[in-house]
Structure formats: structure tokens, C-alpha cells
C-alpha positions in Angstrom: -12.9 -17.9 12.4 -9.4 -18.7 13.4 -8.4 -19.5 9.8 -9.9 -16.1 8.6 -8.0 -14.3 11.4 -4.7 -16.0 10.3 -5.4 -15.1 6.7 -6.2 -11.5 7.6 -3.0 -11.1 9.6 -0.9 -12.8 6.8 -2.4 -10.5 4.1 -1.9 -7.5 6.4 1.7 -8.4 7.0 2.3 -8.9 3.3 0.8 -5.5 2.5 2.8 -3.8 5.2 6.1 -5.3 4.1 5.3 -4.5 0.4 4.4 -0.9 1.1 7.1 -0.3 3.7 9.8 -1.4 1.1 8.2 0.6 -1.7 7.6 3.7 0.4 11.1 3.7 1.9 12.6 3.4 -1.5 10.6 6.4 -2.7 11.5 8.4 0.4 15.3 7.7 0.2 15.8 8.3 -3.5 12.7 9.6 -5.3 14.3 9.4 -8.7 16.8 6.6 -8.5 19.5 7.4 -11.0 20.5 3.8 -11.8 17.1 2.6 -13.1 14.2 5.0 -12.5 10.6 3.9 -13.0 9.4 5.9 -16.0 6.1 6.4 -14.1 7.8 8.2 -11.3 9.6 10.6 -13.6 6.2 12.3 -14.3 6.4 13.6 -10.7 8.7 15.9 -8.9 11.1 14.4 -6.3 8.9 16.1 -3.6 5.7 14.4 -4.9 7.4 11.0 -5.1 8.7 11.5 -1.5 5.2 12.4 -0.4 3.8 9.2 -2.0 6.5 7.2 -0.2 5.6 8.8 3.1 2.0 8.0 2.6 2.9 4.4 1.7 5.0 4.0 4.9 2.3 5.4 7.1 -0.2 3.1 5.4 2.1 0.1 6.1 2.3 1.1 9.8 -1.5 1.8 9.9 -2.5 -1.5 8.6 -0.7 -3.4 11.4 -0.4 -1.3 14.6 -4.0 -0.2 15.3 -5.3 -3.8 15.0 -2.3 -5.2 16.9 -2.5 -2.8 19.8 -6.3 -2.6 19.8 -6.2 1.2 19.8 -8.4 2.8 17.2 -8.7 -0.4 15.2 -10.8 1.4 12.6 -7.6 3.1 11.4 -6.6 -0.3 10.0 -9.6 -0.2 7.7 -8.8 3.3 6.7 -5.2 2.4 6.0 -6.2 -0.6 3.9 -8.6 1.5 1.9 -6.0 4.2 1.4 -3.5 1.7 0.1 -6.1 0.3 -2.2 -6.7 3.9 -3.5 -2.9 4.3 -4.1 -2.9 1.2 -6.2 -6.0 2.3 -8.1 -4.4 5.6 -9.0 -1.2 3.8 -9.9 -3.0 1.8 -12.5 -3.7 5.0 -14.5 -0.1 6.2 -14.1 1.2 2.9 -15.4 -1.3 2.8 -18.3 -0.1 6.2 -19.4 3.3 4.6 -20.0 2.0 1.4 -21.4 3.4 -0.5 -18.5 2.0 -3.6 -16.9 -0.4 -2.9 -14.1 -1.5 -6.5 -13.2 0.4 -6.3 -9.9 -1.4 -3.1 -9.0 -4.7 -4.8 -9.4 -3.7 -7.8 -7.3 -2.4 -5.6 -4.5 -5.5 -3.4 -4.6 -7.7 -6.5 -4.3 -5.7 -7.7 -1.4 -5.9 -4.4 0.4 -9.7 -4.3 -0.2 -9.9 -7.9 1.2 -8.1 -6.8 4.3 -10.4 -3.8 4.7 -13.5 -6.0 4.3 -12.2 -8.7 6.7 -11.3 -6.0 9.3 -14.8 -4.5 9.0 -16.3 -8.0 9.5 -14.3 -8.1 12.7 -11.8 -10.8 11.7 
């Protein structure tokens, strides 16, 4: 059980770091002028900022509730929400014929965290 707990925390930390970096980048400059992602150009700067805010909140929500023991079910909700973001991103990337393998991997990791947290790990 200890090994599963360590794996769950490691995956949670990885997801939190990934979504915190991606979310903050979207919040700071939704359409980065140096090399914008073609996928993000389909959306207004406000929409991209909103996606970034949701990603940052998801990153916080996947760690803090479980860490503090306050409303730990929010960790499951955050993990499922981050998986949903990745699921929807697959369609956005397919529209531009971009690779979406990483989206699938991140989605599976988020779902694994949700299942492990539901199992009480």
C-alpha cells in the first residue's frame, strides 16, 4: 500500500507541475507572439486565459485537498477535470493534424490518479 501511495503522490505532483506550467503560460500570454500553438489560435485570448485558469486550479486541486485532508474528494474531481481537458484537447489537435499522443498519456495518468484516490490510496 505504501508503494501505491508513493506512486499516487508522484503522479499527482507530476500532473500538478505540468498543468501549473501550461496554465500559467496561457494566463500570462494567451497568444504568444514568438511561436503560438496553432491550436490556441482557434480561440480568443479570453478563452485561452480561461483554459489556463482552469488548468492552474486543477493543478492546485489535485494536490492541496489530499495533502491537507480537507475535502479530499476535490482531488478526484480535479483529476477527472484535468483528464477531461486532455480529452477535449485531442479533438483540437486532430483538427490541425498535430500529434496528440502526449494528451492521451496525460489523460491516462489523470484518470489513474482519480482511480487511485477513489480507492483510498
